[in-house]
Structures are given as C-alpha cells and as structure tokens.
C-alpha positions as CSV (number, residue, x, y, z in Angstrom):
1,M,-19.9,-0.4,-1.5
2,K,-17.4,0.7,1.2
3,K,-15.5,3.8,0.4
4,S,-11.7,3.2,0.1
5,R,-9.4,5.0,2.5
6,F,-6.9,5.6,-0.3
7,T,-7.5,7.0,-3.7
8,E,-6.6,4.9,-6.8
9,S,-3.5,7.0,-7.5
10,Q,-2.3,6.5,-3.9
11,I,-2.7,2.7,-4.2
12,V,-0.8,2.7,-7.5
13,A,2.0,4.7,-5.9
14,I,2.2,2.3,-3.0
15,L,2.3,-0.7,-5.3
16,K,5.1,0.9,-7.4
17,E,7.1,1.4,-4.2
18,A,6.8,-2.4,-3.6
19,D,7.9,-3.1,-7.2
20,A,10.9,-0.9,-6.8
21,G,12.2,-3.2,-4.2
22,L,11.4,-1.6,-0.9
23,K,10.5,-3.9,2.0
24,V,6.7,-4.5,2.3
25,D,6.9,-4.0,6.1
26,D,8.5,-0.6,5.7
27,I,6.0,0.5,3.1
28,C,3.1,-0.6,5.3
29,R,4.5,1.2,8.3
30,Q,4.9,4.5,6.3
31,H,1.4,4.4,4.9
32,G,-0.4,3.0,8.0
33,I,-1.7,-0.2,6.4
34,S,-1.3,-3.8,7.5
35,S,0.8,-6.2,5.5
36,A,-2.3,-8.4,5.0
37,T,-4.1,-5.4,3.3
38,N,-1.1,-5.0,1.0
39,Y,-1.1,-8.6,-0.1
40,N,-4.9,-8.4,-0.8
C-alpha cells in the first residue's frame, strides 16, 4: 500500500478547515494539494 504524504491527524485538520467554511482552493494552496485530491 502506498504511504500517505500526510498523517491521519493532518488530514482531519484539513477537513475541519473545510467544514469551518474556508474556501477549498485556499486550503489546497496552503497545504500543497490539488482540489481533486481534497474531494477524493
């Protein structure tokens, strides 16, 4: 299995930012991920 670039706690924190109402594009830019990865 491929090793994830982010830890589970980092992923949870990124998703909580999205739930808090921040724009997905801004979150992706801050963390260096694509918007497609975020929606996956």
